[in-house]
NUGURO-494767 format. One record per residue: residue number from 1; residue in one letter; x, y, z of N, C-alpha, C in turn. Coordinates in steps of 0.2 Angstrom, whole numbers. Example, Ala and Ser with C-alpha at 12.3 -4.5 7.8 and 13.67 -1.06 7.14 Angstrom:
2
<n:1&res:A&npx:66&npy:-28&npz:39&capx:62&capy:-22&capz:39&cpx:66&cpy:-16&cpz:39> $
<n:2&res:S&npx:64&npy:-11&npz:35&capx:68&capy:-5&capz:36&cpx:64&cpy:0&cpz:39> $
! end
This chain:
221
<n:1&res:M&npx:519&npy:-306&npz:668&capx:521&capy:-299&capz:667&cpx:519&cpy:-295&cpz:673> $
<n:2&res:K&npx:523&npy:-290&npz:674&capx:522&capy:-285&capz:680&cpx:523&cpy:-278&cpz:678> $
<n:3&res:V&npx:519&npy:-274&npz:681&capx:520&capy:-266&capz:679&cpx:518&cpy:-263&cpz:686> $
<n:4&res:K&npx:522&npy:-258&npz:687&capx:521&capy:-254&capz:694&cpx:517&cpy:-247&cpz:692> $
<n:5&res:F&npx:512&npy:-245&npz:695&capx:508&capy:-239&capz:694&cpx:509&cpy:-235&cpz:701> $
<n:6&res:K&npx:510&npy:-229&npz:700&capx:510&capy:-225&capz:706&cpx:507&cpy:-218&cpz:705> $
<n:7&res:G&npx:505&npy:-214&npz:710&capx:502&capy:-208&capz:708&cpx:500&cpy:-204&cpz:715> $
<n:8&res:E&npx:498&npy:-198&npz:715&capx:496&capy:-194&capz:721&cpx:489&cpy:-195&cpz:723> $
<n:9&res:W&npx:485&npy:-196&npz:719&capx:478&capy:-197&capz:720&cpx:474&cpy:-203&cpz:716> $
<n:10&res:A&npx:469&npy:-206&npz:719&capx:465&capy:-211&capz:715&cpx:458&cpy:-211&cpz:717> $
<n:11&res:L&npx:454&npy:-212&npz:713&capx:446&capy:-213&capz:714&cpx:443&cpy:-218&cpz:710> $
<n:12&res:F&npx:442&npy:-224&npz:713&capx:439&capy:-230&capz:710&cpx:432&cpy:-230&cpz:713> $
<n:13&res:T&npx:427&npy:-227&npz:709&capx:421&capy:-225&capz:712&cpx:416&cpy:-231&cpz:713> $
<n:14&res:R&npx:414&npy:-232&npz:719&capx:409&capy:-237&capz:721&cpx:402&cpy:-236&cpz:718> $
<n:15&res:P&npx:399&npy:-240&npz:715&capx:393&capy:-239&capz:711&cpx:387&cpy:-236&cpz:715> $
<n:16&res:E&npx:387&npy:-238&npz:722&capx:382&capy:-235&capz:726&cpx:383&cpy:-228&cpz:729> $
<n:17&res:Y&npx:388&npy:-225&npz:727&capx:390&capy:-218&capz:728&cpx:391&cpy:-214&cpz:722> $
<n:18&res:K&npx:385&npy:-213&npz:719&capx:386&capy:-209&capz:712&cpx:385&cpy:-201&cpz:714> $
<n:19&res:A&npx:381&npy:-199&npz:718&capx:380&capy:-192&capz:719&cpx:386&cpy:-189&cpz:722> $
<n:20&res:E&npx:389&npy:-192&npz:727&capx:396&capy:-190&capz:730&cpx:400&cpy:-196&cpz:730> $
<n:21&res:P&npx:405&npy:-196&npz:725&capx:409&capy:-202&capz:724&cpx:413&cpy:-204&cpz:730> $
<n:22&res:H&npx:413&npy:-211&npz:731&capx:417&capy:-214&capz:737&cpx:421&cpy:-219&cpz:734> $
<n:23&res:T&npx:428&npy:-220&npz:735&capx:432&capy:-224&capz:732&cpx:432&cpy:-231&cpz:735> $
<n:24&res:Y&npx:434&npy:-236&npz:731&capx:436&capy:-243&capz:734&cpx:442&cpy:-242&cpz:737> $
<n:25&res:L&npx:444&npy:-247&npz:742&capx:450&capy:-246&capz:745&cpx:457&cpy:-247&cpz:741> $
<n:26&res:T&npx:456&npy:-251&npz:736&capx:462&capy:-252&capz:732&cpx:460&cpy:-251&cpz:724> $
<n:27&res:L&npx:465&npy:-252&npz:720&capx:464&capy:-252&capz:713&cpx:460&cpy:-258&cpz:711> $
<n:28&res:T&npx:455&npy:-258&npz:707&capx:451&capy:-263&capz:705&cpx:453&cpy:-267&cpz:699> $
<n:29&res:P&npx:452&npy:-273&npz:698&capx:454&capy:-277&capz:692&cpx:452&cpy:-274&cpz:686> $
<n:30&res:T&npx:445&npy:-271&npz:685&capx:443&capy:-268&capz:679&cpx:447&cpy:-262&cpz:678> $
<n:31&res:A&npx:449&npy:-258&npz:683&capx:453&capy:-252&capz:682&cpx:460&cpy:-254&cpz:679> $
<n:32&res:S&npx:462&npy:-259&npz:682&capx:469&capy:-261&capz:680&cpx:469&cpy:-263&cpz:673> $
<n:33&res:V&npx:464&npy:-266&npz:670&capx:464&capy:-268&capz:663&cpx:463&cpy:-261&cpz:659> $
<n:34&res:G&npx:459&npy:-257&npz:661&capx:459&capy:-250&capz:657&cpx:466&cpy:-247&cpz:657> $
<n:35&res:M&npx:470&npy:-247&npz:662&capx:476&capy:-244&capz:663&cpx:481&cpy:-248&cpz:658> $
<n:36&res:L&npx:481&npy:-254&npz:658&capx:485&capy:-258&capz:653&cpx:483&cpy:-257&cpz:646> $
<n:37&res:E&npx:477&npy:-256&npz:645&capx:475&capy:-254&capz:638&cpx:477&cpy:-247&cpz:636> $
<n:38&res:S&npx:478&npy:-243&npz:641&capx:481&capy:-236&capz:639&cpx:488&cpy:-237&cpz:637> $
<n:39&res:I&npx:492&npy:-242&npz:639&capx:499&capy:-243&capz:637&cpx:499&cpy:-246&cpz:631> $
<n:40&res:F&npx:496&npy:-252&npz:630&capx:496&capy:-256&capz:624&cpx:489&cpy:-259&cpz:623> $
<n:41&res:W&npx:486&npy:-257&npz:617&capx:479&capy:-260&capz:615&cpx:479&cpy:-263&cpz:608> $
<n:42&res:K&npx:476&npy:-269&npz:608&capx:475&capy:-272&capz:601&cpx:468&cpy:-275&cpz:602> $
<n:43&res:P&npx:464&npy:-275&npz:597&capx:457&capy:-278&capz:598&cpx:457&cpy:-285&cpz:599> $
<n:44&res:E&npx:462&npy:-289&npz:597&capx:463&capy:-296&capz:598&cpx:466&cpy:-298&cpz:605> $
<n:45&res:I&npx:468&npy:-293&npz:609&capx:471&capy:-294&capz:616&cpx:465&cpy:-294&cpz:621> $
<n:46&res:K&npx:465&npy:-299&npz:626&capx:461&capy:-299&capz:632&cpx:466&cpy:-299&cpz:638> $
<n:47&res:Y&npx:466&npy:-294&npz:642&capx:470&capy:-294&capz:648&cpx:467&cpy:-298&cpz:653> $
<n:48&res:K&npx:471&npy:-301&npz:657&capx:469&capy:-305&capz:663&cpx:473&cpy:-303&cpz:669> $
<n:49&res:I&npx:470&npy:-301&npz:674&capx:474&capy:-299&capz:680&cpx:474&cpy:-304&cpz:685> $
<n:50&res:N&npx:480&npy:-306&npz:687&capx:481&capy:-312&capz:692&cpx:481&cpy:-309&cpz:699> $
<n:51&res:K&npx:485&npy:-304&npz:700&capx:485&capy:-301&capz:707&cpx:487&cpy:-294&cpz:707> $
<n:52&res:I&npx:485&npy:-290&npz:712&capx:487&capy:-283&capz:713&cpx:490&cpy:-283&cpz:720> $
<n:53&res:T&npx:496&npy:-280&npz:720&capx:500&capy:-279&capz:726&cpx:499&cpy:-271&cpz:728> $
<n:54&res:V&npx:496&npy:-270&npz:734&capx:496&capy:-263&capz:736&cpx:502&cpy:-261&cpz:740> $
<n:55&res:L&npx:506&npy:-257&npz:738&capx:512&capy:-256&capz:741&cpx:512&cpy:-251&cpz:747> $
<n:56&res:N&npx:508&npy:-246&npz:747&capx:508&capy:-241&capz:752&cpx:502&cpy:-242&cpz:756> $
<n:57&res:P&npx:502&npy:-239&npz:763&capx:497&capy:-239&capz:767&cpx:491&cpy:-236&cpz:764> $
<n:58&res:I&npx:485&npy:-238&npz:766&capx:478&capy:-235&capz:763&cpx:477&cpy:-229&cpz:766> $
<n:59&res:Q&npx:476&npy:-223&npz:763&capx:475&capy:-217&capz:766&cpx:469&cpy:-214&cpz:762> $
<n:60&res:T&npx:464&npy:-212&npz:765&capx:458&capy:-208&capz:762&cpx:457&cpy:-201&cpz:764> $
<n:61&res:V&npx:456&npy:-197&npz:760&capx:455&capy:-190&capz:761&cpx:448&cpy:-188&cpz:758> $
<n:62&res:T&npx:445&npy:-182&npz:760&capx:439&capy:-179&capz:757&cpx:441&cpy:-173&cpz:753> $
<n:63&res:M&npx:439&npy:-173&npz:747&capx:441&capy:-167&capz:742&cpx:434&cpy:-165&cpz:739> $
<n:64&res:Q&npx:434&npy:-158&npz:738&capx:428&capy:-156&capz:734&cpx:430&cpy:-154&cpz:727> $
<n:65&res:R&npx:426&npy:-157&npz:722&capx:427&capy:-156&capz:715&cpx:421&cpy:-153&cpz:712> $
<n:66&res:N&npx:422&npy:-149&npz:707&capx:417&capy:-146&capz:703&cpx:414&cpy:-151&cpz:698> $
<n:67&res:M&npx:407&npy:-152&npz:698&capx:404&capy:-156&capz:693&cpx:398&cpy:-153&cpz:690> $
<n:68&res:V&npx:395&npy:-155&npz:685&capx:389&capy:-152&capz:682&cpx:383&cpy:-157&cpz:683> $
<n:69&res:E&npx:377&npy:-154&npz:683&capx:371&capy:-158&capz:685&cpx:369&cpy:-162&cpz:678> $
<n:70&res:S&npx:370&npy:-159&npz:672&capx:367&capy:-162&capz:666&cpx:372&cpy:-167&cpz:663> $
<n:71&res:K&npx:369&npy:-172&npz:660&capx:373&capy:-177&capz:657&cpx:375&cpy:-175&cpz:649> $
<n:72&res:Q&npx:381&npy:-177&npz:647&capx:382&capy:-175&capz:640&cpx:378&cpy:-179&cpz:635> $
<n:73&res:S&npx:376&npy:-175&npz:630&capx:371&capy:-178&capz:625&cpx:374&cpy:-177&cpz:618> $
<n:74&res:P&npx:376&npy:-183&npz:615&capx:379&capy:-182&capz:608&cpx:374&cpy:-179&cpz:603> $
<n:75&res:R&npx:367&npy:-180&npz:604&capx:362&capy:-178&capz:600&cpx:361&cpy:-170&cpz:600> $
<n:76&res:V&npx:362&npy:-168&npz:606&capx:361&capy:-160&capz:607&cpx:367&cpy:-157&cpz:605> $
<n:77&res:A&npx:373&npy:-160&npz:606&capx:379&capy:-157&capz:603&cpx:379&cpy:-157&cpz:595> $
<n:78&res:K&npx:377&npy:-162&npz:592&capx:376&capy:-162&capz:585&cpx:371&cpy:-157&cpz:582> $
<n:79&res:S&npx:366&npy:-156&npz:586&capx:361&capy:-150&capz:584&cpx:364&cpy:-143&cpz:584> $
<n:80&res:W&npx:369&npy:-142&npz:589&capx:372&capy:-136&capz:590&cpx:377&cpy:-135&cpz:584> $
<n:81&res:M&npx:380&npy:-140&npz:582&capx:385&capy:-140&capz:576&cpx:381&cpy:-138&cpz:569> $
<n:82&res:Q&npx:375&npy:-141&npz:569&capx:371&capy:-140&capz:563&cpx:368&cpy:-133&cpz:563> $
<n:83&res:K&npx:367&npy:-130&npz:569&capx:364&capy:-123&capz:569&cpx:370&cpy:-118&cpz:570> $
<n:84&res:G&npx:376&npy:-120&npz:568&capx:381&capy:-115&capz:568&cpx:383&cpy:-113&cpz:575> $
<n:85&res:G&npx:382&npy:-117&npz:580&capx:384&capy:-116&capz:587&cpx:379&cpy:-112&cpz:591> $
<n:86&res:I&npx:373&npy:-111&npz:589&capx:368&capy:-108&capz:592&cpx:365&cpy:-113&cpz:598> $
<n:87&res:G&npx:365&npy:-111&npz:604&capx:362&capy:-115&capz:609&cpx:368&cpy:-119&cpz:613> $
<n:88&res:N&npx:374&npy:-115&npz:613&capx:379&capy:-118&capz:617&cpx:378&cpy:-119&cpz:624> $
<n:89&res:Y&npx:382&npy:-124&npz:627&capx:381&capy:-125&capz:634&cpx:386&cpy:-122&cpz:638> $
<n:90&res:Y&npx:384&npy:-119&npz:644&capx:389&capy:-115&capz:648&cpx:389&cpy:-119&cpz:655> $
<n:91&res:A&npx:394&npy:-122&npz:657&capx:395&capy:-125&capz:663&cpx:394&cpy:-121&cpz:669> $
<n:92&res:T&npx:395&npy:-115&npz:669&capx:395&capy:-110&capz:675&cpx:388&cpy:-110&cpz:678> $
<n:93&res:G&npx:383&npy:-111&npz:673&capx:376&capy:-111&capz:676&cpx:373&cpy:-118&cpz:678> $
<n:94&res:D&npx:377&npy:-123&npz:677&capx:375&capy:-130&capz:679&cpx:380&cpy:-133&cpz:683> $
<n:95&res:R&npx:384&npy:-130&npz:687&capx:389&capy:-132&capz:691&cpx:387&cpy:-134&cpz:698> $
<n:96&res:A&npx:390&npy:-139&npz:701&capx:388&capy:-141&capz:708&cpx:395&cpy:-144&cpz:711> $
<n:97&res:Q&npx:396&npy:-142&npz:717&capx:402&capy:-145&capz:721&cpx:400&cpy:-151&cpz:725> $
<n:98&res:R&npx:404&npy:-156&npz:724&capx:402&capy:-163&capz:727&cpx:408&cpy:-165&cpz:731> $
<n:99&res:N&npx:407&npy:-168&npz:737&capx:412&capy:-171&capz:741&cpx:414&cpy:-178&cpz:738> $
<n:100&res:H&npx:421&npy:-179&npz:738&capx:423&capy:-185&capz:735&cpx:428&cpy:-188&cpz:741> $
<n:101&res:V&npx:427&npy:-195&npz:742&capx:432&capy:-198&capz:746&cpx:437&cpy:-202&cpz:742> $
<n:102&res:I&npx:443&npy:-200&npz:742&capx:448&capy:-202&capz:737&cpx:454&cpy:-205&cpz:741> $
<n:103&res:L&npx:458&npy:-209&npz:737&capx:464&capy:-212&capz:740&cpx:470&cpy:-207&cpz:739> $
<n:104&res:K&npx:475&npy:-207&npz:744&capx:481&capy:-203&capz:743&cpx:487&cpy:-207&cpz:743> $
<n:105&res:D&npx:492&npy:-205&npz:739&capx:498&capy:-208&capz:739&cpx:498&cpy:-215&cpz:737> $
<n:106&res:V&npx:496&npy:-217&npz:731&capx:495&capy:-224&capz:730&cpx:500&cpy:-227&cpz:725> $
<n:107&res:A&npx:502&npy:-233&npz:726&capx:507&capy:-237&capz:722&cpx:504&cpy:-244&cpz:722> $
<n:108&res:Y&npx:505&npy:-247&npz:716&capx:502&capy:-254&capz:715&cpx:507&cpy:-257&cpz:710> $
<n:109&res:I&npx:508&npy:-264&npz:711&capx:511&capy:-268&capz:706&cpx:505&cpy:-273&cpz:703> $
<n:110&res:V&npx:504&npy:-273&npz:697&capx:499&capy:-277&capz:694&cpx:503&cpy:-283&cpz:690> $
<n:111&res:D&npx:501&npy:-289&npz:692&capx:503&capy:-295&capz:689&cpx:498&cpy:-297&cpz:684> $
<n:112&res:F&npx:500&npy:-298&npz:678&capx:495&capy:-299&capz:673&cpx:498&cpy:-304&cpz:667> $
<n:113&res:N&npx:493&npy:-306&npz:663&capx:495&capy:-310&capz:657&cpx:489&cpy:-308&cpz:652> $
<n:114&res:F&npx:490&npy:-311&npz:646&capx:484&capy:-309&capz:641&cpx:483&cpy:-315&cpz:636> $
<n:115&res:D&npx:478&npy:-315&npz:633&capx:476&capy:-320&capz:628&cpx:475&cpy:-317&cpz:622> $
<n:116&res:V&npx:477&npy:-320&npz:616&capx:476&capy:-317&capz:610&cpx:470&cpy:-321&cpz:607> $
<n:117&res:T&npx:465&npy:-317&npz:605&capx:458&capy:-320&capz:603&cpx:458&cpy:-323&cpz:596> $
<n:118&res:V&npx:463&npy:-322&npz:592&capx:464&capy:-324&capz:585&cpx:469&cpy:-330&cpz:585> $
<n:119&res:D&npx:468&npy:-334&npz:579&capx:473&capy:-339&capz:578&cpx:479&cpy:-337&cpz:575> $
<n:120&res:A&npx:484&npy:-336&npz:579&capx:491&capy:-334&capz:576&cpx:496&cpy:-336&cpz:581> $
<n:121&res:D&npx:501&npy:-340&npz:579&capx:505&capy:-343&capz:584&cpx:511&cpy:-338&cpz:586> $
<n:122&res:D&npx:512&npy:-333&npz:581&capx:518&capy:-328&capz:583&cpx:516&cpy:-322&cpz:586> $
<n:123&res:L&npx:509&npy:-321&npz:587&capx:507&capy:-314&capz:590&cpx:508&cpy:-314&cpz:597> $
<n:124&res:S&npx:508&npy:-319&npz:601&capx:508&capy:-319&capz:608&cpx:515&cpy:-317&cpz:610> $
<n:125&res:D&npx:520&npy:-319&npz:607&capx:527&capy:-317&capz:609&cpx:529&cpy:-310&cpz:606> $
<n:126&res:K&npx:526&npy:-309&npz:600&capx:527&capy:-302&capz:598&cpx:524&cpy:-297&cpz:602> $
<n:127&res:Y&npx:518&npy:-298&npz:604&capx:514&capy:-293&capz:609&cpx:518&cpy:-293&cpz:616> $
<n:128&res:S&npx:520&npy:-298&npz:618&capx:523&capy:-298&capz:625&cpx:530&cpy:-294&cpz:624> $
<n:129&res:A&npx:533&npy:-294&npz:619&capx:539&capy:-290&capz:618&cpx:537&cpy:-283&cpz:618> $
<n:130&res:Q&npx:532&npy:-281&npz:614&capx:530&capy:-274&capz:613&cpx:528&cpy:-271&cpz:620> $
<n:131&res:I&npx:524&npy:-275&npz:623&capx:521&capy:-273&capz:630&cpx:527&cpy:-271&cpz:635> $
<n:132&res:K&npx:532&npy:-276&npz:635&capx:537&capy:-275&capz:640&cpx:541&cpy:-269&cpz:637> $
<n:133&res:R&npx:542&npy:-268&npz:631&capx:546&capy:-262&capz:628&cpx:543&cpy:-256&cpz:630> $
<n:134&res:R&npx:536&npy:-255&npz:629&capx:533&capy:-249&capz:630&cpx:533&cpy:-247&cpz:638> $
<n:135&res:I&npx:532&npy:-253&npz:642&capx:532&capy:-251&capz:649&cpx:539&cpy:-249&cpz:651> $
<n:136&res:E&npx:545&npy:-252&npz:649&capx:551&capy:-250&capz:650&cpx:553&cpy:-242&cpz:648> $
<n:137&res:R&npx:550&npy:-241&npz:642&capx:551&capy:-234&capz:639&cpx:546&cpy:-229&cpz:642> $
<n:138&res:G&npx:541&npy:-231&npz:645&capx:536&capy:-226&capz:648&cpx:531&cpy:-224&cpz:642> $
<n:139&res:Q&npx:531&npy:-228&npz:637&capx:526&capy:-226&capz:631&cpx:519&cpy:-228&cpz:632> $
<n:140&res:C&npx:515&npy:-224&npz:630&capx:507&capy:-226&capz:631&cpx:503&cpy:-223&cpz:625> $
<n:141&res:Y&npx:498&npy:-225&npz:623&capx:493&capy:-222&capz:619&cpx:490&cpy:-216&cpz:622> $
<n:142&res:R&npx:488&npy:-217&npz:628&capx:485&capy:-211&capz:632&cpx:487&cpy:-212&cpz:639> $
<n:143&res:Q&npx:488&npy:-206&npz:642&capx:490&capy:-206&capz:649&cpx:485&cpy:-211&cpz:654> $
<n:144&res:P&npx:488&npy:-216&npz:657&capx:484&capy:-220&capz:662&cpx:482&cpy:-215&cpz:667> $
<n:145&res:Y&npx:476&npy:-217&npz:670&capx:474&capy:-213&capz:676&cpx:471&cpy:-217&cpz:681> $
<n:146&res:F&npx:471&npy:-215&npz:687&capx:468&capy:-218&capz:693&cpx:460&cpy:-216&cpz:694> $
<n:147&res:G&npx:456&npy:-219&npz:689&capx:449&capy:-218&capz:690&cpx:446&cpy:-211&cpz:687> $
<n:148&res:C&npx:450&npy:-206&npz:688&capx:448&capy:-199&capz:685&cpx:454&cpy:-197&cpz:681> $
<n:149&res:R&npx:453&npy:-193&npz:675&capx:458&capy:-191&capz:671&cpx:462&cpy:-185&cpz:675> $
<n:150&res:E&npx:460&npy:-182&npz:680&capx:464&capy:-178&capz:684&cpx:469&cpy:-181&cpz:689> $
<n:151&res:F&npx:468&npy:-188&npz:689&capx:473&capy:-191&capz:694&cpx:477&cpy:-196&cpz:689> $
<n:152&res:P&npx:483&npy:-193&npz:686&capx:487&capy:-197&capz:682&cpx:491&cpy:-203&cpz:685> $
<n:153&res:A&npx:492&npy:-208&npz:682&capx:496&capy:-214&capz:685&cpx:502&cpy:-214&cpz:681> $
<n:154&res:F&npx:508&npy:-215&npz:684&capx:514&capy:-215&capz:681&cpx:516&cpy:-223&cpz:682> $
<n:155&res:F&npx:519&npy:-225&npz:677&capx:521&capy:-232&capz:677&cpx:528&cpy:-234&cpz:675> $
<n:156&res:S&npx:530&npy:-240&npz:677&capx:537&capy:-242&capz:676&cpx:537&cpy:-250&cpz:676> $
<n:157&res:Y&npx:543&npy:-253&npz:674&capx:543&capy:-260&capz:674&cpx:548&cpy:-262&cpz:680> $
<n:158&res:P&npx:545&npy:-265&npz:685&capx:549&capy:-268&capz:690&cpx:553&cpy:-274&cpz:688> $
<n:159&res:S&npx:559&npy:-274&npz:690&capx:563&capy:-279&capz:688&cpx:562&cpy:-285&cpz:693> $
<n:160&res:A&npx:564&npy:-291&npz:691&capx:563&capy:-297&capz:696&cpx:567&cpy:-296&cpz:702> $
<n:161&res:E&npx:573&npy:-293&npz:702&capx:577&capy:-292&capz:707&cpx:575&cpy:-286&cpz:712> $
<n:162&res:D&npx:571&npy:-282&npz:710&capx:570&capy:-276&capz:714&cpx:562&cpy:-274&cpz:714> $
<n:163&res:I&npx:558&npy:-279&npz:716&capx:551&capy:-278&capz:717&cpx:550&cpy:-276&cpz:724> $
<n:164&res:P&npx:547&npy:-271&npz:725&capx:546&capy:-268&capz:732&cpx:541&cpy:-273&cpz:736> $
<n:165&res:A&npx:542&npy:-273&npz:742&capx:537&capy:-277&capz:746&cpx:531&cpy:-272&cpz:749> $
<n:166&res:S&npx:525&npy:-275&npz:750&capx:520&capy:-271&capz:753&cpx:521&cpy:-269&cpz:760> $
<n:167&res:E&npx:519&npy:-263&npz:762&capx:519&capy:-261&capz:769&cpx:514&cpy:-264&cpz:773> $
<n:168&res:L&npx:509&npy:-267&npz:770&capx:502&capy:-269&capz:773&cpx:503&cpy:-276&cpz:776> $
<n:169&res:K&npx:500&npy:-277&npz:781&capx:500&capy:-284&capz:784&cpx:493&cpy:-285&cpz:787> $
<n:170&res:G&npx:492&npy:-292&npz:787&capx:485&capy:-294&capz:789&cpx:481&cpy:-295&cpz:784> $
<n:171&res:V&npx:474&npy:-297&npz:786&capx:469&capy:-299&capz:781&cpx:464&cpy:-293&cpz:781> $
<n:172&res:T&npx:462&npy:-291&npz:775&capx:457&capy:-286&capz:774&cpx:451&cpy:-288&cpz:769> $
<n:173&res:D&npx:445&npy:-288&npz:772&capx:440&capy:-290&capz:767&cpx:438&cpy:-284&cpz:763> $
<n:174&res:L&npx:439&npy:-284&npz:757&capx:437&capy:-278&capz:752&cpx:430&cpy:-278&cpz:750> $
<n:175&res:G&npx:426&npy:-284&npz:751&capx:419&capy:-284&capz:749&cpx:419&cpy:-286&cpz:742> $
<n:176&res:L&npx:413&npy:-284&npz:739&capx:412&capy:-285&capz:732&cpx:415&cpy:-280&cpz:728> $
<n:177&res:M&npx:419&npy:-282&npz:723&capx:423&capy:-277&capz:718&cpx:422&cpy:-279&cpz:711> $
<n:178&res:P&npx:422&npy:-274&npz:706&capx:421&capy:-276&capz:699&cpx:427&cpy:-280&cpz:697> $
<n:179&res:K&npx:426&npy:-286&npz:695&capx:431&capy:-291&capz:693&cpx:433&cpy:-291&cpz:685> $
<n:180&res:E&npx:427&npy:-291&npz:681&capx:428&capy:-291&capz:674&cpx:422&cpy:-288&cpz:671> $
<n:181&res:L&npx:424&npy:-286&npz:664&capx:418&capy:-283&capz:660&cpx:417&cpy:-288&cpz:655> $
<n:182&res:H&npx:410&npy:-290&npz:654&capx:409&capy:-295&capz:649&cpx:404&cpy:-292&cpz:643> $
<n:183&res:F&npx:406&npy:-292&npz:637&capx:402&capy:-290&capz:632&cpx:397&cpy:-295&cpz:629> $
<n:184&res:I&npx:390&npy:-293&npz:629&capx:385&capy:-297&capz:627&cpx:382&cpy:-295&cpz:621> $
<n:185&res:P&npx:382&npy:-298&npz:616&capx:378&capy:-296&capz:609&cpx:371&cpy:-295&cpz:611> $
<n:186&res:D&npx:369&npy:-289&npz:608&capx:362&capy:-287&capz:609&cpx:360&cpy:-282&cpz:604> $
<n:187&res:S&npx:355&npy:-283&npz:600&capx:353&capy:-279&capz:595&cpx:350&cpy:-272&cpz:597> $
<n:188&res:K&npx:348&npy:-272&npz:604&capx:346&capy:-266&capz:607&cpx:351&cpy:-262&cpz:611> $
<n:189&res:G&npx:357&npy:-265&npz:611&capx:363&capy:-262&capz:615&cpx:365&cpy:-255&cpz:612> $
<n:190&res:S&npx:369&npy:-252&npz:615&capx:372&capy:-246&capz:613&cpx:379&cpy:-245&cpz:612> $
<n:191&res:I&npx:383&npy:-251&npz:612&capx:390&capy:-252&capz:612&cpx:392&cpy:-256&cpz:606> $
<n:192&res:F&npx:397&npy:-254&npz:602&capx:399&capy:-259&capz:597&cpx:406&cpy:-262&cpz:599> $
<n:193&res:W&npx:406&npy:-268&npz:597&capx:412&capy:-272&capz:599&cpx:415&cpy:-275&cpz:592> $
<n:194&res:K&npx:421&npy:-275&npz:591&capx:424&capy:-278&capz:585&cpx:425&cpy:-285&cpz:586> $
<n:195&res:S&npx:422&npy:-290&npz:582&capx:423&capy:-297&capz:582&cpx:423&cpy:-300&cpz:575> $
<n:196&res:N&npx:429&npy:-304&npz:574&capx:430&capy:-307&capz:568&cpx:429&cpy:-302&cpz:562> $
<n:197&res:N&npx:433&npy:-296&npz:563&capx:433&capy:-290&capz:558&cpx:426&cpy:-287&cpz:557> $
<n:198&res:T&npx:421&npy:-288&npz:561&capx:415&capy:-285&capz:560&cpx:413&cpy:-282&cpz:567> $
<n:199&res:F&npx:409&npy:-277&npz:567&capx:407&capy:-273&capz:573&cpx:400&cpy:-276&cpz:575> $
<n:200&res:V&npx:400&npy:-278&npz:581&capx:394&capy:-281&capz:584&cpx:391&cpy:-277&cpz:589> $
<n:201&res:K&npx:384&npy:-276&npz:589&capx:381&capy:-271&capz:593&cpx:379&cpy:-275&cpz:600> $
<n:202&res:G&npx:380&npy:-272&npz:606&capx:378&capy:-276&capz:612&cpx:379&cpy:-271&cpz:618> $
<n:203&res:K&npx:380&npy:-274&npz:624&capx:380&capy:-271&capz:630&cpx:385&cpy:-274&cpz:634> $
<n:204&res:V&npx:388&npy:-270&npz:639&capx:393&capy:-273&capz:644&cpx:390&cpy:-274&cpz:651> $
<n:205&res:V&npx:391&npy:-280&npz:653&capx:389&capy:-282&capz:660&cpx:395&cpy:-283&cpz:664> $
<n:206&res:V&npx:395&npy:-280&npz:670&capx:400&capy:-280&capz:675&cpx:399&cpy:-286&cpz:680> $
<n:207&res:E&npx:405&npy:-290&npz:680&capx:405&capy:-296&capz:685&cpx:408&cpy:-294&cpz:691> $
<n:208&res:F&npx:405&npy:-294&npz:697&capx:407&capy:-293&capz:704&cpx:409&cpy:-299&cpz:707> $
<n:209&res:A&npx:414&npy:-299&npz:711&capx:417&capy:-304&capz:715&cpx:419&cpy:-302&cpz:722> $
<n:210&res:P&npx:418&npy:-306&npz:727&capx:421&capy:-304&capz:734&cpx:429&cpy:-305&cpz:734> $
<n:211&res:L&npx:432&npy:-300&npz:736&capx:440&capy:-300&capz:736&cpx:442&cpy:-299&cpz:743> $
<n:212&res:T&npx:448&npy:-302&npz:744&capx:452&capy:-301&capz:751&cpx:459&cpy:-299&cpz:749> $
<n:213&res:M&npx:461&npy:-295&npz:753&capx:468&capy:-293&capz:753&cpx:472&cpy:-296&cpz:759> $
<n:214&res:V&npx:477&npy:-300&npz:757&capx:481&capy:-303&capz:762&cpx:488&cpy:-301&cpz:762> $
<n:215&res:D&npx:491&npy:-297&npz:767&capx:498&capy:-294&capz:767&cpx:499&cpy:-290&cpz:761> $
<n:216&res:G&npx:494&npy:-286&npz:759&capx:494&capy:-281&capz:754&cpx:493&cpy:-284&cpz:747> $
<n:217&res:V&npx:492&npy:-291&npz:746&capx:491&capy:-294&capz:740&cpx:484&cpy:-296&cpz:739> $
<n:218&res:V&npx:481&npy:-294&npz:733&capx:474&capy:-295&capz:731&cpx:474&cpy:-300&cpz:726> $
<n:219&res:A&npx:473&npy:-307&npz:727&capx:473&capy:-312&capz:722&cpx:466&cpy:-312&cpz:718> $
<n:220&res:I&npx:466&npy:-311&npz:712&capx:460&capy:-311&capz:708&cpx:458&cpy:-318&cpz:706> $
<n:221&res:C&npx:463&npy:-322&npz:704&capx:461&capy:-329&capz:701&cpx:459&cpy:-334&cpz:707> $
! end
């Protein structure tokens, strides 16, 4: 299955640039999965990215955005609710401007498939039809975005007869990129994952892999 994403801006933040975010050169496999889950999500579906086609030339620009110094704390917010709103947080006193290196005028075609993690013969065909229908109609659970919610991603279903070719030629070494997220059960973890109709506590580990772009195509498998 294929889906085309396009947008004006994108920011896929490299982990070594947290203070002043710097983007990867292309859409990452993990971000692709998140965007697909924005269109159609079921707990028993596991998306697998086969390849990503980068349609437009890679352009980066520098942009300043307002950020805050403090991290969000559910515990503090809950205490404000219990005190009737006393102790509210004001972003104006905690604001900082940071430089961001972002991508401009992006468009990608994501080639993907999915696995159903439960034993049901009819679910795969049923979900395939639903995914295709939602992409064709532009329906989604939440608006997909390119790394930041301020950078929305618009999507469509490219037909087999009208799939655009990439403008990029040659070989580009993209270095290490986040390939997949793995959930590991851990009683001391902070994330819950639904497995076999029960919620399991654990943590998420990122798998990185060296990726190369050849003529605009990033092969994941």
